[in-house]
C-alpha positions in Angstrom: -31.3 84.7 101.6 -28.6 85.0 98.9 -27.0 88.3 98.0 -27.3 89.7 94.5 -23.5 88.9 94.0 -24.0 85.4 95.2 -27.0 84.8 93.0 -25.1 86.2 89.9 -22.2 83.8 90.6 -24.6 80.8 91.0 -26.3 81.5 87.7 -22.9 82.0 86.0 -21.9 78.5 87.2 -25.2 77.1 86.1 -24.9 78.7 82.7 -21.4 77.2 82.3 -22.9 73.7 83.0 -25.9 74.0 80.7 -23.7 75.5 78.1 -22.4 72.0 77.4 -25.8 71.2 75.7 -25.2 68.7 72.9 -22.1 67.2 74.4 -22.0 63.7 75.8 -21.1 65.0 79.3 -24.0 67.4 79.6 -26.1 65.4 82.1 -23.0 64.4 84.2 -22.0 68.1 84.4 -25.5 69.1 85.2 -26.0 66.8 88.2 -22.5 67.7 89.5 -23.3 71.5 89.2 -26.7 71.0 91.0 -25.1 69.0 93.8 -22.6 71.8 94.4 -24.8 74.8 93.8 -27.7 73.5 96.0 -25.4 71.8 98.6 -27.3 68.5 98.3 -26.0 65.0 98.7 -27.5 63.4 95.6 -28.7 64.5 92.2 -30.0 62.5 89.2 -31.5 62.9 85.8 -33.6 60.1 84.3 -35.6 59.2 81.3 -38.9 57.4 81.9 -39.9 54.4 79.7 -43.4 53.3 78.6 -43.0 50.5 81.2 -43.0 53.1 84.0 -39.2 52.5 84.6 -36.8 55.3 85.3 -33.4 54.9 83.5 -30.9 57.4 84.9 -28.7 59.4 82.5 -26.4 60.7 85.2 -26.2 60.2 89.0 -24.2 62.3 91.5 -23.9 60.8 95.0 -21.3 60.5 97.8 -19.2 63.3 96.2 -18.9 61.8 92.7 -20.6 60.4 89.6 -22.1 56.9 90.0 -23.0 54.2 87.6 -26.4 54.6 86.0 -29.3 52.5 87.2 -32.8 51.6 86.2 -35.6 51.3 88.8 -39.4 51.0 88.8 -41.3 54.2 89.6 -44.2 52.5 91.5 -44.1 53.5 95.2 -41.4 56.2 94.8 -41.6 60.0 95.1 -40.4 60.1 91.5 -43.7 58.5 90.5 -45.5 61.6 91.8 -43.3 63.8 89.7 -43.5 62.2 86.2 -45.7 64.2 83.9 -47.0 66.4 86.7 -45.9 69.4 88.8 -42.7 69.7 90.9 -42.9 67.8 94.1 -41.0 68.6 97.4 -40.8 66.3 100.4 -38.8 68.5 102.8 -38.2 65.8 105.3 -39.0 62.2 106.4 -39.2 61.1 102.7 -38.3 57.5 103.6 -41.3 57.1 105.9 -43.6 58.5 103.2 -42.3 56.0 100.7 -41.3 52.9 102.6 -41.2 50.7 99.5 -38.5 52.8 97.8 -35.2 50.9 98.4 -33.2 53.7 96.6 -34.1 56.3 99.3 -32.9 53.9 102.0 -29.7 53.0 100.1 -28.9 56.7 99.7 -29.9 57.6 103.2 -32.0 60.5 101.9 -34.2 62.5 104.3 -35.6 65.0 101.8 -36.5 65.0 98.1 -37.2 67.6 95.4 -38.2 66.4 92.0 -39.3 68.1 88.7 -40.7 66.6 85.6 -38.9 66.9 82.3 -40.8 67.9 79.2 -39.8 67.6 75.5 -40.2 70.6 73.2 -43.6 69.3 72.2 -44.8 69.3 75.8 -44.8 65.5 76.4 -43.5 64.2 79.7 -40.2 62.3 79.1 -38.3 62.1 82.4 -37.5 63.7 85.7 -34.8 65.7 87.6 -34.4 65.0 91.3 -32.1 66.3 94.1 -31.9 64.5 97.5 -30.4 65.4 100.8 -29.6 63.4 103.9 -30.9 66.4 105.9 -34.2 68.3 105.7 -34.3 70.8 102.8 -35.7 74.3 102.8 -35.3 75.9 99.3 -35.8 79.6 98.8 -36.8 81.2 95.5 -33.2 81.1 94.1 -32.9 77.3 94.5 -36.3 76.8 93.0 -35.4 78.9 90.0 -32.1 77.0 89.6 -34.0 73.7 89.6 -36.6 75.0 87.1 -33.9 76.3 84.7 -32.0 73.0 85.0 -35.1 70.9 84.4 -36.0 73.0 81.4 -32.5 72.6 79.9 -32.4 68.9 80.8 -35.8 68.3 79.1 -34.7 70.2 76.0 -31.4 68.2 75.8 -33.2 64.9 76.4 -35.8 65.7 73.8 -33.1 66.7 71.4 -31.3 63.4 71.9 -34.5 61.4 71.5 -35.3 63.3 68.4 -31.9 62.7 66.9 -32.1 59.0 67.8 -35.5 58.7 66.1 -34.2 60.6 63.1 -31.2 58.3 62.7 -33.5 55.2 62.9 -35.9 56.7 60.4 -33.1 57.6 58.0 -31.6 54.1 58.3 -35.0 52.5 57.7 -35.6 54.8 54.7 -32.2 54.0 53.2 -32.7 50.3 53.6 -36.2 50.5 52.1 -34.8 52.6 49.2 -32.0 50.1 48.7 -34.4 47.2 48.5 -36.7 49.0 46.2 -33.9 50.0 43.9 -32.6 46.4 43.9 -36.0 45.1 43.0 -36.8 47.7 40.3 -33.4 47.7 38.7 -33.3 44.0 38.2 -36.7 43.7 36.4 -36.8 43.3 32.7 -38.7 46.3 31.3 -39.5 49.5 33.1 -41.2 49.8 36.5 -42.5 53.3 37.3 -44.4 55.6 39.6 -45.9 58.7 38.0 -48.5 61.4 38.6 -51.9 61.3 37.0 -51.4 64.5 35.1 -51.3 65.3 31.4 -47.6 64.5 31.1 -47.7 61.4 33.3 -44.8 63.0 35.1 -42.5 60.3 36.2 -41.5 60.3 39.9 -39.6 57.0 39.9 -38.3 55.0 36.9 -36.3 51.8 37.0 -33.1 51.3 35.0 -34.9 49.3 32.4 -36.2 52.6 31.0 -33.1 53.2 28.9 -33.4 49.9 27.1 -37.1 50.5 26.6 -37.1 54.1 25.5 -33.5 55.1 24.9 -33.7 57.6 27.8 -32.0 57.2 31.1 -34.2 57.2 34.2 -33.0 60.7 35.3 -33.9 62.1 31.9 -37.5 60.8 32.3 -38.0 61.6 36.0 -39.8 64.9 36.4 -39.8 65.2 32.6 -36.3 66.6 32.7 -35.6 65.8 29.0 -39.0 64.6 27.9 -42.3 63.4 29.4 -43.4 59.9 29.0 -46.7 61.0 27.6 -44.8 62.8 24.8 -43.2 59.5 23.8 -46.6 57.8 23.2 -47.7 57.6 19.6 -50.2 60.3 18.8 -52.7 57.8 17.4 -52.7 55.9 20.7 -52.7 58.8 23.1 -56.5 59.3 23.4 -57.2 55.6 23.7 -54.5 55.3 26.3 -55.8 58.2 28.4 -59.4 56.9 28.3 -58.3 53.4 29.3 -56.3 54.6 32.3 -59.0 57.0 33.5 -61.7 54.4 33.2 -59.7 52.0 35.2 -59.1 54.6 37.9 -62.7 55.4 38.0 -63.6 51.7 38.4 -60.7 51.2 40.9 -59.3 48.3 38.9 -55.9 47.7 37.3 -55.3 48.8 33.7 -53.7 46.7 31.0 -53.1 48.0 27.5 -50.9 47.8 24.4 -49.6 50.9 22.6 -46.8 52.4 20.6 -44.0 54.7 21.6 -41.3 56.6 19.8 -37.9 55.4 20.8 -35.0 57.9 21.2 -33.4 56.5 18.1 -36.5 57.3 16.1 -37.9 53.8 15.8 -41.4 52.8 16.7 -41.9 50.1 19.3 -44.9 48.4 20.8 -45.3 48.4 24.6 -47.5 46.3 26.9 -48.3 48.1 30.2 -50.0 47.0 33.4 -50.6 49.3 36.4 -53.0 50.7 38.9 -53.8 53.9 40.7 -52.8 54.4 44.4 -55.5 56.1 46.4 -55.3 58.2 49.6 -57.6 57.5 52.5 -59.8 60.3 51.2 -60.1 58.6 47.8 -57.8 60.9 45.9 -55.4 59.6 43.3 -51.9 59.9 44.8 -50.0 58.4 41.8 -50.0 55.6 39.3 -47.7 52.6 39.6 -47.0 49.9 37.1 -44.7 48.0 34.7 -44.0 48.5 31.0 -42.3 45.9 28.7 -41.3 45.9 25.1 -43.7 43.7 23.1 -42.5 44.6 19.6 -41.8 40.9 18.9 -45.5 40.0 18.6 -44.9 36.2 18.9 -42.9 36.7 22.1 -45.4 39.2 23.4 -48.3 36.7 22.9 -46.4 34.0 24.8 -45.6 36.4 27.7 -49.3 37.5 27.9 -50.4 33.8 27.8 -48.0 33.0 30.6 -49.2 35.8 32.8 -52.9 35.1 32.2 -52.8 31.3 32.2 -50.4 31.0 35.2 -52.6 33.3 37.2 -55.7 31.3 36.3 -54.0 28.0 37.1 -52.6 29.1 40.5 -55.8 30.8 41.8 -58.5 28.5 40.5 -57.2 24.9 40.7 -56.3 22.6 43.6 -55.0 19.0 43.9 -54.6 16.9 40.7 -56.4 19.4 38.6 -53.9 22.0 39.6 -51.0 20.0 38.4 -52.8 18.9 35.2 -53.6 22.5 34.3 -50.1 23.7 35.3 -48.2 21.2 33.1 -50.7 21.7 30.2 -50.1 25.4 30.4 -46.4 25.0 30.6 -46.1 22.7 27.6 -48.3 25.1 25.5 -46.4 28.2 26.5 -43.0 26.7 25.9 -44.2 24.8 22.7 -42.9 21.6 24.2 -43.8 18.1 23.1 -44.3 16.7 26.6 -43.9 17.6 30.2 -44.5 16.2 33.7 -44.5 17.1 37.4 -43.0 14.3 39.5 -42.9 13.6 43.2 -39.8 12.0 44.8 -40.4 9.0 47.1 -38.6 10.9 49.9 -37.3 14.4 50.4 -33.6 15.2 49.5 -31.6 17.6 51.6 -30.7 20.7 49.6 -27.1 20.5 50.8 -26.7 17.1 49.4 -28.5 17.9 46.2 -26.3 21.0 45.6 -23.0 19.6 46.4 -23.3 15.8 45.6 -21.4 14.6 42.6 -23.6 13.7 39.7 -22.5 10.1 39.9 -23.5 9.8 43.6 -26.6 8.0 44.6 -29.6 10.0 45.9 -31.5 9.0 49.1 -34.6 9.1 46.8 -34.6 6.2 44.4 -37.9 6.6 42.6 -40.2 9.3 41.3 -43.9 9.3 40.6 -45.5 11.6 38.1 -48.5 13.5 39.5 -49.3 15.0 36.0 -48.1 13.9 32.6 -48.8 15.5 29.2 -47.6 14.1 25.9 -48.5 15.7 22.6 -51.1 17.9 24.4 -52.9 14.9 25.9 -53.0 13.8 29.6 -51.5 10.4 30.2 -51.7 7.9 33.1 -49.2 8.6 35.9 -46.2 6.2 36.4 -43.5 5.4 38.9 -39.9 5.3 37.6 -36.3 4.9 38.8 -34.3 8.1 39.1 -30.9 6.7 38.4 -29.3 8.0 35.2 -32.3 10.0 34.2 -32.8 13.8 33.5 -34.8 13.9 36.8 -31.7 12.9 38.8 -29.7 15.6 37.2 -32.4 18.3 37.9 -32.5 17.2 41.5 -28.7 17.5 41.8 -28.4 20.8 39.9 -31.6 22.5 40.9 -32.1 23.7 37.3 -31.0 21.8 34.2 -31.1 22.6 30.5 -30.0 20.2 27.9 -30.2 21.5 24.3 -29.1 18.3 22.5 -28.4 15.3 24.6 -28.8 11.5 24.8 -32.4 10.5 24.0 -34.7 9.9 27.0 -38.0 8.0 26.7 -40.7 9.4 29.0 -42.2 7.0 31.6 -45.5 5.6 30.4 -45.0 7.0 26.9 -43.3 6.2 23.6 -42.1 9.8 23.1 -38.3 10.0 22.9 -36.8 13.4 23.7 -33.3 14.8 23.1 -33.8 18.2 24.7 -35.3 19.2 28.0 -35.6 21.9 30.6 -36.2 21.0 34.3 -36.6 22.8 37.6 -36.3 21.3 41.1 -39.3 21.7 43.5 -38.3 22.4 47.1 -40.5 22.4 50.2 -40.4 25.1 52.9 -37.4 23.5 54.6 -35.4 23.7 51.3 -35.6 19.9 50.7 -36.1 18.7 47.1 -39.5 16.9 46.9 -40.1 16.8 43.2 -39.3 18.2 39.7 -41.1 20.0 36.9 -39.8 19.3 33.3 -40.7 19.9 29.7 -39.3 17.8 26.8 -38.6 18.4 23.1 -38.1 15.8 20.4 -35.9 18.2 18.3 -32.8 20.0 19.6 -33.5 23.2 21.6 -32.0 26.5 20.2 -32.9 28.9 23.0 -34.0 28.6 26.6 -34.0 32.0 28.3 -37.8 32.6 28.2 -38.5 29.0 29.1 -36.3 28.9 32.2 -37.9 32.2 33.4 -41.4 30.8 33.0 -40.3 27.5 34.7 -38.9 29.5 37.6 -42.2 31.4 38.0 -44.4 28.3 37.8 -42.1 26.2 40.0 -42.9 28.3 43.1 -46.6 27.5 43.0 -46.0 23.9 42.0 -43.6 23.3 44.9 -46.1 24.7 47.4 -48.9 22.7 46.0 -46.8 19.5 45.9 -45.8 20.0 49.5 -49.5 20.5 50.4 -50.4 17.3 48.5 -47.6 15.4 50.2 -48.8 16.3 53.6 -52.5 16.4 52.6 -53.8 14.5 55.6 -51.9 16.4 58.1 -52.7 19.7 56.5 -56.4 18.8 56.3 -56.3 18.0 60.0 -54.7 21.3 60.8 -57.0 23.2 58.6 -60.3 21.5 59.3 -60.1 19.6 62.6 -60.0 20.9 66.2 -56.9 19.4 67.8 -58.4 19.4 71.3 -61.6 17.5 70.6 -61.1 15.9 67.2 -64.3 17.5 66.0 -64.5 19.6 62.8 -63.4 23.1 63.5 -65.2 26.4 62.6 -63.7 26.5 59.1 -65.0 23.0 58.1 -68.3 23.6 59.8 -69.0 26.9 57.9 -68.2 25.1 54.7 -70.6 22.3 55.6 -73.3 24.8 56.7 -73.0 26.4 53.3 -73.3 23.1 51.5 -76.2 21.8 53.5 -77.9 25.2 53.3 -77.8 25.1 49.5 -79.4 21.7 49.6 -82.1 22.7 52.0 -82.9 25.8 49.9 -83.0 23.8 46.7 -85.2 21.1 48.3 -87.2 23.5 50.4 -86.5 21.2 53.4 -86.0 22.4 57.0 -82.5 22.9 58.5 -81.9 23.6 62.1 -78.7 25.0 63.7 -78.1 24.7 67.4 -75.3 26.5 69.2 -74.2 25.2 72.6 -72.0 27.0 75.2 -70.6 25.6 78.4 -71.6 28.0 81.3 -68.8 29.3 83.5 -66.3 27.1 81.7 -63.7 29.9 82.0 -63.8 29.6 85.8 -62.9 26.0 85.6 -60.1 26.7 83.2 -58.7 29.5 85.4 -59.1 27.4 88.6 -57.9 24.0 87.5 -55.8 24.8 84.4 -56.1 24.3 80.7 -55.2 20.7 80.8 -58.3 19.8 82.8 -60.3 22.2 80.7 -59.2 20.5 77.5 -60.1 17.1 79.0 -63.5 18.4 79.8 -64.0 19.7 76.3 -62.8 16.4 74.8 -65.3 14.5 77.0 -68.2 16.8 76.0 -67.2 16.4 72.4 -67.2 12.6 72.7 -70.7 12.7 74.1 -71.9 15.0 71.3 -70.2 12.8 68.7 -72.1 9.7 69.8 -75.5 11.3 69.7 -78.0 8.8 68.4 -79.3 11.1 65.7 -79.1 10.6 61.9 -77.2 13.1 59.7 -76.2 15.4 62.6 -73.1 17.4 62.0 -71.2 18.5 65.1 -68.3 20.9 65.4 -66.3 22.9 68.0 -66.4 26.6 66.9 -64.2 28.2 69.5 -63.4 28.1 73.2 -66.4 26.3 74.9 -68.8 26.8 72.0 -70.1 23.9 69.9 -72.4 23.7 66.9 -74.8 21.0 65.8 -76.5 21.1 62.4 -79.7 19.0 61.9 -81.2 18.6 58.4 -84.9 17.9 57.9 -85.8 18.1 61.6 -89.2 19.3 62.9 -89.6 21.6 65.8 -91.0 19.0 68.2 -88.0 16.7 67.5 -85.6 19.6 67.9 -87.0 20.3 71.4 -86.4 16.7 72.3 -82.8 17.0 71.1 -82.3 20.1 73.2 -83.5 18.2 76.3 -81.3 15.3 75.4 -78.3 17.6 75.0 -78.8 19.3 78.3 -79.0 15.9 80.1 -76.0 14.7 78.2 -73.7 17.6 79.1 -74.9 17.8 82.7 -73.9 14.2 83.5 -71.1 14.4 86.0 -67.5 14.1 84.6 -64.8 12.6 86.8 -61.2 13.7 86.2 -58.2 13.3 88.5 -60.4 12.4 91.5 -62.5 15.5 90.9 -66.1 15.5 89.8 -67.3 18.3 87.5 -70.9 19.2 86.9 -71.2 21.3 83.8 -74.1 23.5 82.8 -75.0 24.6 79.3 -76.6 27.4 77.3 -78.3 26.5 74.1 -79.6 28.8 71.3 -81.1 27.5 68.1 -82.8 28.6 64.9 -84.6 26.9 62.0 -84.9 27.5 58.3 -87.3 28.4 56.9 -89.6 28.8 59.9 -87.4 31.3 61.8 -85.3 32.9 59.0 -86.3 33.3 55.3 -82.7 32.8 54.1 -80.2 30.1 54.9 -77.5 32.7 55.0 -79.2 34.2 58.1 -79.3 30.9 60.1 -75.9 31.2 61.8 -76.5 34.8 62.8 -80.0 33.9 64.2 -78.6 31.0 66.2 -75.9 33.3 67.6 -78.4 35.8 68.7 -80.5 33.1 70.3 -77.4 31.8 72.2 -76.7 35.4 73.4 -80.2 35.5 74.9 -79.9 32.0 76.3 -76.9 33.0 78.4 -79.1 35.7 80.1 -82.1 33.4 80.8 -82.6 31.2 83.8 -83.7 28.3 81.7 -80.4 28.6 79.6 -82.3 27.6 76.5 -83.6 30.1 73.8 -85.1 29.5 70.4 -84.6 32.4 68.0 -87.4 35.0 67.6 -87.5 38.1 65.5 -87.9 40.1 68.7 -84.4 39.2 69.7 -83.1 40.8 66.5 -85.2 43.8 67.1 -83.7 44.2 70.5 -80.2 44.1 69.1 -81.2 46.5 66.4 -82.7 48.9 68.9 -79.4 48.8 70.9 -77.5 49.6 67.8 -79.9 52.4 66.8 -79.8 53.7 70.4 -76.0 53.8 70.4 -76.0 55.9 67.2 -78.8 58.2 68.4 -77.2 58.6 71.8 -73.9 59.5 70.2 -75.6 62.2 68.2 -77.6 63.4 71.2 -74.4 63.9 73.2 -72.6 65.7 70.4 -75.5 68.0 69.7 -76.3 68.7 73.4 -79.8 67.1 73.3 -79.5 65.7 76.8 -80.7 67.4 79.9 -79.6 67.4 83.6 -82.2 66.9 86.3 -81.4 67.6 90.0 -82.5 65.7 93.0 -82.3 67.4 96.4 -80.1 66.0 99.2 -81.4 66.9 102.7 -80.0 67.0 106.2 -82.0 64.4 108.2 -81.9 66.4 111.4 -82.5 69.9 110.3 -84.5 69.0 107.1 -82.5 71.7 105.2 -81.1 71.4 101.7 -77.4 70.3 101.8 -76.8 69.8 98.1 -78.2 67.9 95.1 -77.3 65.1 92.7 -77.1 65.8 88.9 -78.9 63.1 87.0 -78.8 62.7 83.2 -82.1 62.5 81.2 -82.6 61.9 77.5 -85.7 62.7 75.5 -85.5 61.4 72.0 -87.7 63.1 69.4 -88.9 59.7 68.1 -88.7 57.4 71.2 -89.7 59.9 73.9 -88.1 59.6 77.3 -85.4 56.9 77.3 -84.6 55.3 80.7 -81.2 56.1 82.2 -81.2 52.4 83.2 -81.1 51.6 79.5 -78.9 54.2 77.9 -76.2 54.7 80.6 -75.2 50.9 80.7 -75.3 51.0 76.9 -72.9 54.0 76.9 -70.6 52.1 79.1 -70.7 49.0 76.9 -70.3 50.9 73.6 -67.5 53.3 74.7 -69.6 56.5 74.9 -69.5 56.9 78.7 -66.4 59.2 78.7 -68.0 61.5 76.2 -71.3 61.4 78.2 -69.4 62.0 81.4 -67.6 65.0 80.0 -70.9 66.5 78.9 -72.4 66.0 82.3 -69.4 67.7 84.0 -69.5 70.7 81.7 -73.3 71.1 81.9 -73.3 70.7 85.7 -70.6 73.4 86.1 -72.5 75.7 83.7 -75.7 75.3 85.7 -74.0 75.9 89.0 -72.5 79.1 87.5 -76.0 80.2 86.3 -77.5 79.7 89.7 -74.6 81.7 91.3 -75.0 84.5 88.8 -78.7 85.1 89.6 -78.1 85.1 93.3 -79.6 81.6 94.1 -76.5 79.5 94.6 -76.9 75.8 95.5 -76.2 75.2 99.2 -73.5 72.6 99.8 -72.2 70.7 96.7 -73.6 69.2 93.5 -72.9 65.5 93.3 -71.8 64.2 89.9 -71.3 60.5 89.1 -67.9 59.4 87.6 -67.9 56.1 85.6 -65.4 53.3 85.9 -63.9 54.2 82.5 -63.5 57.8 83.5 -61.9 56.7 86.8 -59.3 54.7 84.9 -57.7 57.9 83.7 -54.7 58.8 86.0 -55.1 62.5 85.0 -58.8 62.5 85.8 -58.5 65.3 88.4 -56.8 67.7 85.9 -59.4 66.7 83.3 -62.3 67.5 85.6 -60.8 70.8 86.6 -60.6 71.8 82.9 -64.2 70.9 82.2 -65.5 72.7 85.4 -63.1 75.7 85.3 -65.9 78.2 85.6 -66.9 77.1 89.2 -65.0 76.4 92.4 -64.1 72.8 93.2 -65.8 73.4 96.6 -69.2 73.4 94.8 -68.7 69.9 93.4 -68.8 66.4 94.9 -67.7 63.5 92.8 -69.5 60.2 93.2 -67.4 57.1 92.6 -68.9 53.6 92.8 -67.4 51.3 95.4 -66.7 48.5 92.8 -64.8 51.1 90.6 -62.5 51.9 93.5 -61.5 48.3 93.9 -60.5 47.6 90.3 -57.2 49.2 91.1 -57.2 50.2 94.7 -53.6 51.6 94.7 -54.3 53.9 91.8 -57.7 54.8 93.3 -55.8 56.1 96.4 -53.6 58.3 94.3 -56.5 59.7 92.3 -58.8 60.3 95.3 -56.0 62.1 97.2 -55.4 64.3 94.1 -59.1 65.1 94.0 -59.2 66.0 97.6 -56.1 68.2 97.3 -57.8 69.9 94.3 -60.8 70.8 96.6 -63.4 68.3 95.4 -65.5 66.3 97.9 -65.7 62.5 97.3 -68.7 60.3 97.9 -68.5 56.5 97.6 -71.7 55.5 95.8 -73.7 52.3 96.2 -71.7 51.5 99.3 -72.3 47.9 100.6 -72.8 46.4 97.2 -69.0 46.0 96.4 -66.2 44.3 98.0 -63.9 47.0 99.5 -61.9 46.1 102.6 -61.5 48.3 105.6 -57.7 48.4 105.0 -58.3 50.2 101.7 -61.4 52.1 102.7 -59.5 54.0 105.4 -56.9 55.0 102.9 -59.4 56.4 100.4 -59.7 60.2 100.7 -63.5 60.0 100.8 -65.9 62.5 102.5 -69.1 60.4 102.6 -70.5 56.9 102.0 -73.8 56.7 100.1 -75.9 53.8 101.5 -77.3 51.9 98.5 -81.0 52.0 97.9 -81.2 48.2 98.0 -80.6 48.3 101.8 -82.7 51.4 102.5 -85.8 50.0 100.6 -86.4 47.0 102.9 -84.7 48.0 106.2 -88.1 48.6 108.0 -89.1 45.0 107.4 -85.8 43.2 107.0 -83.6 43.2 110.1 -80.6 42.0 108.0 -80.8 45.2 105.8 -81.3 47.3 108.9 -78.2 45.8 110.5 -76.2 46.5 107.3 -77.3 50.1 107.3 -76.4 50.5 111.0 -73.0 48.9 110.3 -72.3 51.2 107.4 -73.2 54.3 109.5 -71.0 53.1 112.4 -68.1 52.4 110.0 -68.4 55.8 108.5 -68.4 57.5 111.9 -65.2 55.6 112.8 -63.5 56.7 109.6 -64.8 60.3 110.1 -67.0 60.1 107.0 -70.5 61.3 106.6 -73.4 59.0 105.4 -76.0 59.8 102.8 -78.9 57.3 102.3 -80.4 56.8 98.8 -83.9 56.0 97.9 -85.7 57.3 101.0 -89.4 57.1 100.1 -91.2 57.4 103.5 -91.2 59.3 106.7 -90.6 56.1 108.6 -87.4 55.4 106.7 -86.2 59.0 107.2 -86.9 58.8 110.9 -85.1 55.5 111.4 -82.1 56.7 109.4 -81.9 59.8 111.6 -82.2 57.7 114.7 -79.3 55.5 113.5 -77.1 58.6 113.0 -77.3 58.9 109.2 -76.4 62.5 108.2 -78.2 63.1 104.9 -80.6 61.5 102.5 -82.2 61.8 99.1 -85.2 60.1 97.6 -88.8 60.7 96.6 -89.9 61.5 100.2 -87.9 64.7 100.0 -88.2 65.4 96.2 -88.0 63.9 92.8 -85.3 64.9 90.3 -86.4 68.1 88.6 -85.2 70.2 85.6 -82.9 73.0 86.5 -85.5 75.9 86.5 -88.1 73.9 88.4 -85.5 72.8 90.9 -84.4 76.4 91.4 -88.0 77.6 92.0 -88.7 74.7 94.4 -85.5 74.6 96.4 -83.4 77.7 95.8 -85.8 80.7 95.9 -87.2 80.1 99.4 
């Protein structure tokens, strides 16, 4: 026990240490102070990363500061601390955590750890002190550690916040710099404004001054004038209506209007913009671009460029793309001729940029892919590059000759003395072609022309590269590399085309989907190389089917598709049999023989579906059902769709039922087999839908697990069960023993499950609740299961392992689980009177439970003979229809709690 004077001195020293908050040496000073004040051998402060790694911020050991380290938390006492309550291991800590090498290295015998929390309450690290001797802290030491942990958490949170703020500020500055660079190099004025009466400018590019006479800072926030005030009065109403109409229709707006320049002149503007909406659909702001179009002739050309280029790039491919592009280009630039040419081989950009004009290029010839002369398309030609404008363009990247030596275009008689050209580069930066326009008369200006060429050259270069590697690109885009079959993209295009034909001709069209069963097991066991060889072998067999007009493709993974035009149902059935036999033929690879099985689902138009667009979906539904059938083959029926629709509807209705509390708990008694007295009950969820009536738990509970509703449902069950226990206690008829509540696998995956359950059932004692955890759920992550079950036991809950015998738990894990009872699965109890194997399993489970000091509870007892045999075997408790069916709360109370 410390004296008041000693305690005051200790807190003074601690205050001096924590007074260094904000300084780099804070954590080093803190661990040193703790080591001296608490007389411990080691002290450390660590931050915990998302990867469950502890990275120390300061370590005091062996009388001095040590180098910081990083170590995994798994299997250490620190793991029990992070995000939870303080943890003290007063002695023998190494034997408790044999896998923790750090404890052994330090020679620690005792350990005290506290979690560190940031100001927002999130767990971010830990503080630990260790001693080579047993520790016995009194209230003062505990208070010192608590204060130190609070200060360390605050300091760590502050540093993390400062780091995040610095990163955020740096990113914001870089984003702002890029935006300013972009906006302030655009001709015209880019803006962002509010959708108010003044169109209050929030952001304006530097082009505003040339456009309006006002600097950006004079327009922003309407400091000198609002932009709306500059708009000509006769154009204001039309402008407002056009913008608001576009906003209402959620489309961009484009319009021409007049403004009053600062110098008093009137100028025409062309504007394009759009509204930016929030997630709730509200207009946040307007963003767009405004350019001066006072020169009507230039304005018309700019508008034509924007519209025609967009149309060319988005709606054309291949030769038609180039033809439309060069035609658009010559028209926009009022040129007499133009062409796009492809080089016979790529030219490295380094060579083309630095090679002397008189040097020879690796490429010796060019070939026009589109040629326009006097507005007419001409036949393409191959020509030599040497001493041509094309050579100069390749070397210089961009070339403009206003008045030069005349050049006669290949394949034409037109002689040009002025030209503008732009080199076309591929993705590697290599020159692969040129785009040029030619004039018979000298050229007086070129600024607009070179800008347009630069814009168009990007799309032209990309398309030229695509054309150059067309075969390879086609293979990548439309062919499955593993099997050589058409891939999903090509198949869906073919399905659309054949579907349109079938619909127009009113002829049948069948789609068959084929899936290799358990193929993933082969892939996992033998490797992807063997798996790919098997897929290629199956594809080869499908490709050589002796069927006319069949279209086969690999959709994904182990799924194939076959499309049959004009096939009758009887013929399709024969094809299915043929396919099954074909795939099931043994395949020999690397001295192994593989015997594959297959699932097949198919649908036909128009006999199965009224629209061709529904064919793929119908076949997919059929394949889904085929995978669940013993025959592995399933033709599509409307009932299948109805089943899926019911599952979807049920999901939605169940969600609403949970949220609105429309479910109900029933209670089934659990009875002592020897005294025949009530020992508890199991809470079972029931659902009565207003339209469907009673819905089986066997249907809606698996659906809740599949559709992500099981946690929500589990929370409702826990809260409702606790409420009912509280009601029974308040009226003087408490439930004897405990109420068993099932916990799902998804709930059990939560490491904070114990705390969560305690919150939901806060109105009753943990001693009134038993949690049932399925055996297979335990074994998904046995080590975590041990931690969670121990926490549950420490909190006071009883634990039952449900459906025991149906999973795969080992005795080595089972003995480590903190379970109170094993529930013998109904599948063993049902036939144990007639089946000696089931009887032996039941006897083994009971013996195992006795060895592990656990109780046993048999499920599904439906006869006196079963109950008697179980009692004779030593089973402790049972439940089932022989003792009582599940009942609503009030009826259960009248039957079991009032007598």
